[in-house]
KOLTIRO-708752 format. One record per residue (C-alpha): y, z, x; residue in one letter. Coordinates in pm, whole numbers, padded with zeros to 5 digits. Last residue first. Layout:
// residues N
SITE       yy       zz       xx   r
SITE        Y        Z        X   a
...
//
This chain:
// residues 729
SITE       yy       zz       xx   r
SITE   -00907   -00881    03639   p
SITE   -00665   -01064    03823   r
SITE   -00754   -01293    04118   w
SITE   -00532   -01505    04326   l
SITE   -00229   -01298    04401   t
SITE    00083   -01274    04417   k
SITE    00237   -01171    04710   q
SITE    00585   -00909    04735   a
SITE    00887   -00898    05028   c
SITE    01089   -00579    04915   m
SITE    01409   -00521    05037   i
SITE    01610   -00268    04983   g
SITE    02008   -00112    04938   e
SITE    02042    00324    04863   k
SITE    02146    00327    05232   n
SITE    01805    00222    05401   q
SITE    01522    00073    05253   v
SITE    01222   -00156    05326   y
SITE    00946   -00258    05116   t
SITE    00679   -00470    05274   m
SITE    00348   -00649    05168   r
SITE    00339   -00538    04813   i
SITE    00006   -00711    04686   e
SITE    00093   -00930    04280   w
SITE   -00186   -00701    04027   h
SITE    00060   -00755    03761   l
SITE    00108   -00407    03684   s
SITE    00147   -00302    04093   r
SITE    00442   -00566    04053   l
SITE    00637   -00384    03751   i
SITE    00521   -00065    03970   g
SITE    00755   -00257    04310   e
SITE    00999   -00296    03979   l
SITE    01040    00092    03925   p
SITE    01127    00197    04311   e
SITE    01291   -00188    04329   l
SITE    01612   -00155    04072   i
SITE    01652    00229    04172   e
SITE    01668    00093    04495   v
SITE    01953   -00151    04483   k
SITE    01884   -00491    04517   d
SITE    01679   -00815    04768   r
SITE    01378   -00959    04678   i
SITE    01206   -01176    04895   v
SITE    00916   -01336    04644   a
SITE    00541   -01514    04761   w
SITE    00314   -01774    04641   g
SITE   -00099   -01650    04673   r
SITE   -00077   -01823    04324   p
SITE    00211   -02044    04294   r
SITE    00523   -01829    04094   l
SITE    00668   -02063    03801   i
SITE    00436   -01806    03567   r
SITE    00468   -01464    03747   d
SITE    00884   -01480    03774   m
SITE    00902   -01518    03412   e
SITE    00706   -01234    03361   v
SITE    00967   -01091    03623   v
SITE    01230   -01214    03446   i
SITE    01094   -01044    03029   s
SITE    01095   -00697    03271   v
SITE    01516   -00727    03191   p
SITE    01410   -00712    02832   q
SITE    01769   -00724    02644   k
SITE    01917   -00902    02890   c
SITE    02287   -00868    02945   r
SITE    02395   -00551    03082   n
SITE    02165   -00527    03424   k
SITE    02178   -00816    03499   l
SITE    02384   -00805    03795   r
SITE    02154   -00562    03918   s
SITE    01903   -00808    03857   f
SITE    01908   -01050    04085   l
SITE    02066   -00869    04397   h
SITE    01905   -01102    04598   d
SITE    01643   -01299    04470   a
SITE    01474   -01528    04681   h
SITE    01134   -01709    04442   l
SITE    00855   -01859    04663   l
SITE    00585   -02115    04695   d
SITE    00746   -02267    04375   y
SITE    00600   -02437    04055   s
SITE    00314   -02246    03935   r
SITE    00343   -02265    03553   p
SITE    00591   -02562    03483   y
SITE    00972   -02629    03470   t
SITE    01237   -02567    03250   g
SITE    01356   -02164    03322   f
SITE    01212   -01914    03063   s
SITE    01533   -01670    02910   e
SITE    01718   -01414    03054   c
SITE    01761   -01590    03311   w
SITE    02029   -01814    03217   d
SITE    02044   -02123    03385   h
SITE    02262   -02322    03597   y
SITE    02105   -02642    03797   v
SITE    02039   -02708    04235   g
SITE    02052   -02896    04475   l
SITE    02166   -02991    04804   l
SITE    02375   -03233    04953   g
SITE    02721   -03027    05080   r
SITE    02906   -03104    04707   e
SITE    02594   -03013    04547   y
SITE    02579   -02670    04633   i
SITE    03036   -02651    04606   i
SITE    02975   -02848    04267   p
SITE    02724   -02506    04175   l
SITE    02964   -02227    04244   t
SITE    03089   -02175    03894   d
SITE    03120   -01768    03909   t
SITE    02800   -01564    03723   a
SITE    02733   -01554    03369   h
SITE    02597   -01906    03385   v
SITE    02356   -01785    03672   p
SITE    02317   -02085    03969   v
SITE    01985   -02128    04052   v
SITE    01986   -02327    04409   n
SITE    01577   -02534    04418   m
SITE    01511   -02501    04735   v
SITE    01349   -02746    04979   w
SITE    01148   -02742    05268   i
SITE    01079   -02929    05582   k
SITE    01233   -02533    05779   q
SITE    01516   -02740    05926   q
SITE    01721   -02667    05580   a
SITE    01636   -02278    05580   l
SITE    01984   -02178    05668   a
SITE    02193   -02456    05454   a
SITE    01975   -02323    05132   a
SITE    02032   -01970    05193   f
SITE    02402   -02025    05278   g
SITE    02429   -02295    04942   g
SITE    02747   -02126    04775   y
SITE    02630   -01849    04556   i
SITE    02289   -01840    04453   a
SITE    02098   -01599    04207   k
SITE    01816   -01771    04199   m
SITE    01700   -01885    04510   d
SITE    01371   -02141    04450   m
SITE    01153   -02279    04734   v
SITE    00882   -02543    04732   n
SITE    00733   -02619    05046   r
SITE    00648   -02255    05198   i
SITE    00223   -02383    05375   n
SITE    00421   -02396    05757   s
SITE    00662   -02062    05597   w
SITE    00350   -01801    05672   d
SITE    00518   -01495    05538   i
SITE    00476   -01162    05713   g
SITE    00811   -01075    05622   l
SITE    01035   -01021    06020   g
SITE    00954   -01354    06171   a
SITE    01119   -01669    05898   l
SITE    01248   -01403    05686   y
SITE    01452   -01208    05982   s
SITE    01631   -01303    06263   n
SITE    01690   -01666    06218   e
SITE    01726   -01646    05761   i
SITE    01933   -01337    05788   i
SITE    02184   -01413    06077   a
SITE    02183   -01824    05886   k
SITE    02217   -01637    05561   w
SITE    02499   -01446    05658   h
SITE    02688   -01688    05839   n
SITE    02654   -02000    05569   a
SITE    02854   -01671    05393   d
SITE    03131   -01557    05629   a
SITE    03191   -02021    05615   i
SITE    03209   -02040    05241   l
SITE    03392   -01742    05189   k
SITE    03731   -01811    05458   e
SITE    03693   -02158    05303   k
SITE    03784   -02013    04990   d
SITE    04023   -02267    04810   n
SITE    03775   -02503    04762   s
SITE    03948   -02857    04718   w
SITE    03911   -02960    05086   d
SITE    03538   -02920    05030   p
SITE    03327   -02749    05325   f
SITE    03083   -02964    05590   t
SITE    02849   -02807    05717   e
SITE    02601   -02962    05532   l
SITE    02716   -03315    05492   r
SITE    02757   -03364    05899   k
SITE    02354   -03428    05826   p
SITE    02466   -03692    05545   w
SITE    02772   -03850    05499   e
SITE    03074   -03678    05462   e
SITE    03198   -03660    05087   p
SITE    03359   -03920    04881   w
SITE    03718   -03734    04768   e
SITE    03808   -03630    04421   t
SITE    03477   -03471    04257   g
SITE    03615   -03160    04291   h
SITE    03927   -03086    04141   q
SITE    04146   -02906    04439   e
SITE    04292   -03182    04573   i
SITE    04423   -03332    04201   a
SITE    04267   -03665    04110   s
SITE    03961   -03630    03885   p
SITE    03838   -03899    03692   i
SITE    03928   -03863    03296   t
SITE    03626   -03674    03023   h
SITE    03553   -03983    02839   l
SITE    03409   -03952    02482   c
SITE    03153   -03875    02311   t
SITE    03094   -03557    02328   k
SITE    02728   -03376    02384   m
SITE    02688   -03054    02314   p
SITE    02711   -02724    02526   v
SITE    02408   -02540    02566   y
SITE    02500   -02405    02909   w
SITE    02672   -02727    03051   a
SITE    03003   -02686    03032   a
SITE    03140   -02831    03402   d
SITE    03371   -03135    03207   p
SITE    03593   -02843    03060   n
SITE    03776   -03005    02756   e
SITE    04095   -02836    02766   h
SITE    04277   -03166    02850   e
SITE    04082   -03360    02538   k
SITE    03830   -03630    02639   c
SITE    03921   -04003    02615   l
SITE    03808   -04168    02351   p
SITE    03531   -04365    02363   p
SITE    03646   -04574    02242   n
SITE    03992   -04701    02331   k
SITE    04009   -05036    02217   k
SITE    04188   -05273    02467   r
SITE    04107   -05085    02737   r
SITE    04425   -05094    03033   l
SITE    04479   -04715    03036   e
SITE    04106   -04637    03122   y
SITE    04129   -04884    03440   i
SITE    04467   -04669    03565   d
SITE    04218   -04357    03571   n
SITE    04016   -04386    03893   s
SITE    03714   -04410    04083   e
SITE    03534   -04591    03867   p
SITE    03177   -04588    03773   k
SITE    02946   -04831    03963   q
SITE    02640   -05041    03766   y
SITE    02354   -05173    03928   i
SITE    02118   -05367    03732   k
SITE    01741   -05482    03839   v
SITE    01528   -05656    03659   g
SITE    01139   -05641    03805   v
SITE    00978   -05900    03897   d
SITE    00849   -05710    04217   s
SITE    00854   -05994    04437   v
SITE    01104   -06244    04288   e
SITE    01390   -05960    04235   d
SITE    01571   -06044    03929   t
SITE    01941   -05944    03969   k
SITE    02228   -05850    03812   h
SITE    02500   -05669    04094   a
SITE    02784   -05481    04072   l
SITE    02882   -05382    03730   i
SITE    03201   -05215    03678   n
SITE    03146   -04928    03445   w
SITE    03436   -04943    03229   c
SITE    03336   -04699    02968   i
SITE    03471   -04937    02691   s
SITE    03231   -05224    02927   a
SITE    02977   -05072    02947   m
SITE    02903   -05007    02621   l
SITE    02927   -05378    02526   t
SITE    02701   -05507    02788   i
SITE    02485   -05199    02678   m
SITE    02469   -05330    02319   a
SITE    02405   -05763    02439   e
SITE    02134   -05628    02670   e
SITE    01992   -05451    02349   e
SITE    02038   -05776    02193   e
SITE    01869   -05956    02402   i
SITE    01594   -05751    02507   n
SITE    01492   -05694    02867   d
SITE    01195   -05755    03050   h
SITE    01089   -05519    03348   k
SITE    01342   -05295    03390   t
SITE    01565   -05142    03626   s
SITE    01884   -04913    03605   l
SITE    02067   -04812    03910   i
SITE    02379   -04619    03791   f
SITE    02618   -04579    04146   y
SITE    02854   -04351    04221   g
SITE    03210   -04434    04234   g
SITE    03339   -04117    04057   p
SITE    03013   -03882    04132   r
SITE    02840   -03823    03796   l
SITE    02747   -03547    03612   i
SITE    02964   -03725    03318   r
SITE    02929   -04050    03324   n
SITE    02544   -03993    03242   m
SITE    02631   -03752    02969   e
SITE    02840   -04055    02842   l
SITE    02464   -04283    02910   l
SITE    02345   -04053    02640   l
SITE    02634   -04030    02443   k
SITE    02638   -04384    02335   g
SITE    02785   -04403    02024   g
SITE    02441   -04253    01897   n
SITE    02286   -04567    02062   s
SITE    02364   -04749    02355   h
SITE    02145   -04521    02575   w
SITE    01792   -04641    02490   p
SITE    01587   -04491    02673   i
SITE    01309   -04731    02766   s
SITE    01375   -04726    03171   c
SITE    01096   -04932    03398   g
SITE    01305   -04780    03652   g
SITE    01648   -04542    03605   c
SITE    01843   -04416    03939   h
SITE    02131   -04202    03905   i
SITE    02407   -04236    04255   a
SITE    02575   -03980    04426   d
SITE    02511   -03690    04190   f
SITE    02780   -03412    04173   v
SITE    03054   -03521    03893   a
SITE    03053   -03287    03635   s
SITE    02844   -02966    03656   p
SITE    02441   -02963    03651   f
SITE    02225   -02802    03299   p
SITE    02176   -03120    03123   l
SITE    02392   -03182    02816   r
SITE    02320   -03118    02441   r
SITE    02205   -03418    02198   t
SITE    01850   -03532    02324   g
SITE    01762   -03478    02728   f
SITE    01452   -03244    02677   p
SITE    01433   -03085    03026   s
SITE    01186   -03031    03310   v
SITE    01346   -03037    03660   f
SITE    01195   -03254    03927   a
SITE    01216   -03159    04310   p
SITE    00886   -03303    04554   f
SITE    00616   -03101    04697   g
SITE    00312   -03304    04548   r
SITE    00262   -03049    04335   e
SITE    00604   -03049    04176   l
SITE    00543   -03414    04148   a
SITE    00281   -03400    03941   v
SITE    00419   -03123    03812   q
SITE    00694   -03355    03668   a
SITE    00390   -03602    03601   l
SITE    00325   -03473    03196   d
SITE    00152   -03725    02998   v
SITE    00241   -03883    02681   l
SITE    00321   -03552    02487   d
SITE    00674   -03564    02639   d
SITE    00867   -03303    02895   k
SITE    01156   -03584    03035   l
SITE    01074   -03435    03344   g
SITE    01417   -03543    03534   l
SITE    01330   -03561    03919   s
SITE    01559   -03457    04140   l
SITE    01578   -03651    04520   t
SITE    01669   -03533    04825   i
SITE    01766   -03902    05036   v
SITE    01664   -03804    05431   e
SITE    01572   -04189    05382   k
SITE    01109   -04015    05378   d
SITE    01271   -03869    05142   h
SITE    01340   -04181    04951   l
SITE    01027   -04283    04955   s
SITE    00830   -04035    04791   a
SITE    01109   -04044    04548   v
SITE    00995   -04389    04483   f
SITE    00635   -04274    04483   s
SITE    00723   -04036    04211   s
SITE    00682   -04276    03964   d
SITE    00682   -04172    03605   a
SITE    00901   -03853    03649   c
SITE    01202   -03975    03387   g
SITE    01544   -04011    03540   i
SITE    01555   -03958    03904   e
SITE    01924   -03767    03979   l
SITE    02002   -03888    04343   v
SITE    02205   -03690    04622   v
SITE    02240   -03817    04989   r
SITE    02400   -04162    04897   i
SITE    02635   -04282    05203   n
SITE    02399   -04183    05471   k
SITE    02018   -04072    05332   g
SITE    02018   -04431    05137   w
SITE    02342   -04649    05258   e
SITE    02422   -04806    04927   i
SITE    02749   -04966    05049   d
SITE    02562   -05294    05105   p
SITE    02464   -05352    04726   v
SITE    02237   -05658    04643   m
SITE    02067   -05580    04991   e
SITE    02024   -05237    04952   e
SITE    01872   -05281    04599   i
SITE    01676   -05542    04791   a
SITE    01575   -05230    05060   e
SITE    01389   -04991    04785   l
SITE    01242   -05238    04594   y
SITE    01072   -05361    04920   h
SITE    01011   -04971    04989   l
SITE    00830   -04906    04570   v
SITE    00598   -05175    04730   g
SITE    00591   -05515    04624   g
SITE    00489   -05529    04288   k
SITE    00714   -05203    04174   f
SITE    00430   -04966    03997   e
SITE    00449   -04768    04356   s
SITE    00221   -04808    04641   q
SITE    00317   -04740    04961   n
SITE    00118   -04500    05068   q
SITE   -00244   -04488    04857   p
SITE   -00138   -04154    04674   f
SITE   -00440   -03961    04607   t
SITE   -00519   -03699    04340   l
SITE   -00811   -03493    04537   y
SITE   -01148   -03328    04350   e
SITE   -01329   -03637    04459   g
SITE   -01089   -03977    04508   y
SITE   -00905   -03998    04150   e
SITE   -00582   -04226    04270   v
SITE   -00253   -04284    04193   l
SITE   -00036   -04560    04266   w
SITE   -00252   -04804    04114   n
SITE   -00188   -04709    03713   h
SITE   -00356   -04826    03410   k
SITE   -00681   -04573    03520   k
SITE   -00414   -04287    03644   i
SITE   -00284   -04251    03265   y
SITE   -00548   -04196    03068   a
SITE   -00697   -03897    03307   a
SITE   -00331   -03785    03253   l
SITE   -00336   -03741    02911   k
SITE   -00567   -03464    02853   p
SITE   -00404   -03237    03147   h
SITE   -00494   -03130    03505   a
SITE   -00226   -03023    03780   v
SITE   -00393   -02798    03949   n
SITE   -00744   -02921    03898   k
SITE   -00678   -03216    04112   y
SITE   -00618   -03092    04362   f
SITE   -00296   -03312    04599   i
SITE   -00300   -03634    04817   k
SITE   -00075   -03847    04961   l
SITE    00255   -03632    04992   k
SITE    00067   -03339    05000   s
SITE   -00015   -03453    05358   e
SITE    00283   -03327    05447   p
SITE    00329   -03038    05305   w
SITE   -00002   -02813    05266   p
SITE   -00233   -02886    04991   v
SITE   -00174   -02600    04719   p
SITE   -00458   -02375    04696   p
SITE   -00697   -02459    04450   g
SITE   -00714   -02350    04062   y
SITE   -01009   -02322    03795   g
SITE   -01192   -02538    03627   g
SITE   -01104   -02296    03328   h
SITE   -00727   -02387    03434   s
SITE   -00530   -02065    03530   l
SITE   -00374   -01840    03234   p
SITE    00034   -01777    03145   v
SITE    00048   -01414    03100   l
SITE    00219   -01247    02801   c
SITE    00596   -01078    02755   m
SITE    00679   -01400    02597   p
SITE    01136   -01384    02545   p
SITE    01160   -01253    02179   a
SITE    01352   -01524    01960   r
SITE    01172   -01759    02095   p
SITE    01365   -02009    02289   c
SITE    01440   -02355    02169   s
SITE    01564   -02666    02499   r
SITE    01588   -02985    02212   e
SITE    01367   -03205    02171   r
SITE    01086   -02982    02058   h
SITE    00707   -02977    02232   r
SITE    00478   -02794    01965   y
SITE    00397   -02971    01606   s
SITE    00102   -02935    01449   p
SITE    00031   -03266    01193   i
SITE    00027   -03201    00816   k
SITE    00430   -03008    00807   g
SITE    00544   -02764    00987   t
SITE    00310   -02534    01201   s
SITE    00545   -02459    01455   s
SITE    00442   -02393    01864   e
SITE    00743   -02395    02116   i
SITE    00619   -02563    02439   d
SITE    01012   -02636    02532   i
SITE    01139   -02244    02599   c
SITE    00856   -02120    02702   p
SITE    00724   -02344    02937   i
SITE    00245   -02324    02960   y
SITE    00098   -02565    03143   n
SITE   -00176   -02319    03149   q
SITE   -00239   -02301    02825   k
SITE   -00034   -02541    02608   s
SITE   -00191   -02442    02257   r
SITE   -00060   -02071    02354   t
SITE   -00304   -01773    02372   s
SITE   -00074   -01614    02718   c
SITE   -00316   -01402    02833   l
SITE   -00273   -01001    02776   r
SITE   -00089   -00729    03010   w
SITE   -00094   -00342    03052   s
SITE    00213   -00176    03151   y
SITE    00285    00177    03210   h
SITE    00683    00262    03135   a
SITE    00820    00607    03295   k
SITE    01041    00380    03630   p
SITE    01213    00233    03271   d
SITE    01342   -00104    03410   f
SITE    01739   -00145    03395   v
SITE    01831    00177    03382   p
SITE    01986    00246    03073   g
SITE    02389    00203    02975   k
SITE    02571    00309    02649   f
SITE    02882    00047    02669   k
SITE    03213    00096    02451   r
SITE    03448   -00141    02322   k
SITE    03796   -00177    02315   k
SITE    03909   -00288    01914   g
SITE    04232   -00072    01916   q
SITE    04085    00253    01932   g
SITE    04320    00453    01725   r
SITE    04252    00189    01433   s
SITE    04494   -00106    01372   g
SITE    04160   -00393    01367   v
SITE    03865   -00200    01279   s
SITE    03687   -00059    01606   d
SITE    03383   -00246    01780   d
SITE    03132    00030    01932   e
SITE    02919   -00195    02127   v
SITE    02555   -00024    02241   k
SITE    02394   -00176    02574   e
SITE    01957   -00118    02534   v
SITE    01788   -00023    02892   a
SITE    01438   -00059    02803   l
SITE    01210    00239    02684   e
SITE    01373    00310    02278   e
SITE    01354   -00065    02207   d
SITE    01070   -00120    02408   v
SITE    00803    00065    02265   a
SITE    00939    00038    01920   q
SITE    00859   -00331    01957   v
SITE    00516   -00225    02121   l
SITE    00383    00014    01879   d
SITE    00139    00176    02054   g
SITE    00233    00524    01980   d
SITE    00183    00739    02305   g
SITE    00398    00539    02596   n
SITE    00142    00258    02686   d
SITE    00369   -00057    02689   i
SITE    00232   -00344    02613   d
SITE    00187   -00704    02697   v
SITE    00122   -01007    02465   n
SITE    00440   -01092    02257   v
SITE    00317   -01413    02055   e
SITE    00638   -01598    01939   s
SITE    00713   -01785    01624   e
SITE    01061   -01963    01592   s
SITE    01390   -01813    01505   e
SITE    01658   -02010    01660   f
SITE    01902   -01799    01852   e
SITE    02248   -01892    01826   e
SITE    02427   -02104    02012   e
SITE    02552   -02013    02402   k
SITE    02852   -02273    02442   g
SITE    02896   -02121    02835   d
SITE    02757   -01779    02848   v
SITE    03034   -01511    02825   v
SITE    03219   -01177    02922   i
SITE    02922   -00973    03054   q
SITE    02984   -01066    03500   e
SITE    03274   -00824    03466   e
SITE    03062   -00566    03418   e
SITE    02847   -00571    03665   q
SITE    03193   -00512    03872   e
SITE    03197   -00189    03657   e
SITE    02863   -00101    03730   e
SITE    02931   -00145    04106   e
SITE    03153    00096    04054   s
SITE    03530   -00058    04129   k
SITE    03815    00047    04448   e
SITE    04061    00261    04310   n
SITE    04407    00040    04464   k
SITE    04723    00356    04504   e
SITE    05018    00217    04453   g
SITE    05152    00472    04299   t
SITE    05153    00305    03933   e
SITE    04795    00240    04007   e
SITE    04744    00644    04031   n
SITE    04907    00724    03736   s
SITE    04686    00533    03538   s
SITE    04640    00226    03342   k
SITE    04660    00234    02995   v
SITE    04848   -00057    02868   s
SITE    04682   -00311    03157   d
SITE    04400   -00290    03025   k
SITE    04448   -00394    02694   e
SITE    04638   -00655    02804   k
SITE    04280   -00741    03052   k
SITE    04080   -00746    02715   v
SITE    04305   -00975    02515   n
SITE    04318   -01234    02871   s
SITE    03969   -01215    02892   v
SITE    03922   -01307    02522   q
SITE    04189   -01588    02583   k
SITE    03980   -01711    02898   r
SITE    03678   -01796    02693   n
SITE    03872   -02116    02595   n
SITE    03780   -02210    02961   k
SITE    03416   -02163    02992   k
SITE    03332   -02073    03316   r
SITE    03317   -01651    03340   s
SITE    03365   -01513    03643   e
SITE    03234   -01361    03914   h
SITE    03257   -01087    04193   r
SITE    03075   -01107    04481   h
SITE    02864   -00933    04678   v
SITE    02669   -01097    05005   v
SITE    02391   -00898    05115   s
SITE    02507   -00768    05523   s
SITE    02481   -00922    05840   v
SITE    02161   -00948    06056   t
SITE    01916   -00711    06260   g
SITE    01676   -00760    06041   n
SITE    01497   -00447    05918   v
SITE    01723   -00138    06131   k
SITE    02057   -00378    06161   k
SITE    01934   -00512    05821   d
SITE    02023   -00207    05606   l
SITE    02272   -00109    05829   d
SITE    02474   -00367    05665   s
SITE    02688   -00651    05898   e
SITE    03040   -00843    05806   p
SITE    03015   -00730    05508   n
SITE    03120   -01050    05306   v
SITE    03486   -01090    05160   k
SITE    03488   -01021    04794   k
SITE    03537   -01243    04539   n
SITE    03883   -01318    04382   e
SITE    03946   -01123    04106   e
SITE    03887   -01252    03755   r
SITE    03884   -00906    03595   s
SITE    03686   -00752    03316   i
SITE    03671   -00400    03215   e
SITE    03425   -00268    02841   h
SITE    03508    00035    02927   k
SITE    03251    00310    02979   k
SITE    02994    00516    02770   p
SITE    02698    00687    02920   n
SITE    02458    00787    02590   k
SITE    02123    00771    02763   e
SITE    01963    00560    02429   i
SITE    01719    00777    02254   s
SITE    01868    00927    02009   q
SITE    01987    00584    01848   t
SITE    01589    00499    01843   r
SITE    01498    00717    01652   s
SITE    01764    00684    01401   d
SITE    01709    00343    01361   s
SITE    01972    00069    01360   v
SITE    02034   -00249    01153   k
SITE    02234   -00555    01228   t
SITE    02394   -00660    00978   t
SITE    02832   -00658    01035   a
SITE    02739   -00908    01331   s
SITE    02922   -00750    01721   t
SITE    03190   -01008    01742   p
SITE    03078   -01265    02013   e
SITE    03103   -01222    02366   s
SITE    02782   -01083    02462   i
SITE    02574   -01356    02271   d
SITE    02321   -01340    02462   d
SITE    02353   -00952    02495   f
SITE    02064   -00863    02204   s
SITE    02035   -00556    01893   e
SITE    02422   -00446    01961   r
SITE    02450   -00168    01701   q
SITE    02723   -00161    01463   n
SITE    02879    00226    01366   t
SITE    02863    00210    00961   v
SITE    03180    00431    00858   s
SITE    03246    00841    00914   t
SITE    03528    00790    01116   a
SITE    03749    00762    00825   p
SITE    03750    01135    00772   s
SITE    03749    01285    00448   s
SITE    04053    01465    00293   f
SITE    04231    01222    00099   m
SITE    03919    01029   -00063   s
SITE    03749    01311   -00164   w
SITE    04124    01408   -00326   v
SITE    04125    01110   -00523   f
SITE    03786    01112   -00641   i
SITE    03770    01466   -00782   f
SITE    04110    01411   -00967   c
SITE    03942    01027   -01104   l
SITE    03654    01238   -01254   g
SITE    03871    01492   -01427   l
SITE    04043    01279   -01580   i
SITE    03756    01077   -01698   a
SITE    03583    01428   -01820   v
SITE    03932    01494   -02000   a
SITE    03994    01074   -02204   t
SITE    03560    01127   -02315   m
SITE    03705    01510   -02457   k
SITE    03990    01317   -02654   v
SITE    03712    01050   -02780   c
SITE    03534    01270   -02963   l
SITE    03733    01444   -03163   g
SITE    04031    01685   -03254   f
SITE    03776    01973   -03372   p
SITE    03956    02205   -03129   r
SITE    03766    02291   -02752   k
SITE    03911    01952   -02592   a
SITE    04260    02161   -02670   q
SITE    04197    02408   -02433   r
SITE    04077    02113   -02139   g
SITE    04315    01932   -02218   l
SITE    04568    02246   -02114   r
SITE    04343    02284   -01806   a
SITE    04478    01927   -01746   l
SITE    04816    01955   -01805   r
SITE    04817    02292   -01587   a
SITE    04613    02158   -01302   i
SITE    04863    01825   -01321   a
SITE    05177    02081   -01280   m
//
């Protein structure tokens, strides 16, 4: 009927009825064509988005993401379901063929990971519901199929706590991948592994499922040629802090907040023009270091004003018991113990956070008392003393301290010290002090020393301390050092919070996770004191050194803790100390790039070294257990640069790090570049991983002119020991 009517209108259009009838007929024909086309066209022709970055893996893909045709065709298609599981960690394998033949030890620990962030558990439960709806018949009959390694990897892709959008900033990429066209960006896009996520619309057949297209971690066909970084900070370049900008008349390159470049740096940090000397071995480094290894424009002026460090020939020396405190640092520490007898350095107090790196003699003296102190370097243009502390062999970590939380869990430090402190703790609603309250252990001590008290600041501090219920245990000016010392104690229960007349600052909401610290803004609220037996911080740990081998009662997987400790103890004793060719007498600063329970660090406790335990933000949150054992550590995302100076560590340990980061980082090669940055010349890297990772990784390390000292492979697993060279062409 409709077609006949249209034909009749067409015939009538030939008659002289005017232009209006003809135009109407044309319009009707056009509308009919559009209607018929829309009925028969497939809805699958909609635009498919492709993820460019995996840092925000829990966030929906932006609709504005553009994908080139050549790049889409080059991706190796291997779709897999995005499965997320919260099963408990696997028990440690008692023994593997690899460690039998190389080390005579047990196999490496493979743990499944889960997210720490509470608000992301909703996303996990939604995906679980989708999984339950498509379970196989094998599961219905009770057969359990073990997950493949790739599926286990997918469990780690859940979240980065509080990850903000990446900052757009200038970043110079200084590495060429020779694949014929010379275009680095295109080469990286085409050669490196890229994850493809297809987001179906609501109500579609796919029901919002995500499919991944995976590629290798490292492209075995890629060839690398490296350039030196051309940054203002030169040999002291820290990528996520030294961001150069030309806004305003005065160029600025150090930021108050961590802001990483959009593209990870792919350049090599140069050595200073004066050269680089091999680090003075421990324990001599407590008294002297090579000056040229820490040279800085402001350091010379600082040396002239302070007597606790002296330039002597090619060395920078540190006279014993010399300090900013008159009478010496030993007198200062004894005065603190006299004020509060419960502070027993090295027994009751084991883990201390030092705010600022002004006077490392304080850290050195505490080390002699079996206290491990982490110095927080507040990077500024005045002087870089965190690098001096690291060169001496003391733990230090560089991080801005402004509006975001520090990368530590809650309630882990036994004491926090701020000597000669000029930080405005009372400003901005007391945010900075509330952050100290978050990371300080219940019943822990906050030690504040200043030479001159400001009346207005003193009154503001009194009000603030009363509002957060910190009890002042001592307030005394030492006659010898002429330093005013105040010692506060954090409450041990929540009862005192209920007695406050003014509920300001308020208590934090129950759903706010106090351990979430990666890119999480500081809160102007008080977290409640842990009271449940399954929460960490409810009881004070055992005295040191019993603390190292005592596993906390609040941990629900003690068997795994014991197995992990035995596992690494066997590997260290039977393999690492004798079978790798490493002279451990020259090793002092060590980093475990993927720590779990601190078993690796605990096994090295008798070797007179210290270990920075790095817990990746996408992994299970085991960092509170590490601190409970009297060790140090931080959260970190290895898709970004670490907060330390170049040439900070003597040895890097990476146990299955790269296989766990397979689908997180856009350019996994940048992790190798970061390892080259933070490792000292002639430093060592011990890498345990899969064969398909170690083989191309060996080529990358050789392109950096590293020496491969040992490689052993057994049953698709392997271990590689490599040494960074001092010289590069």
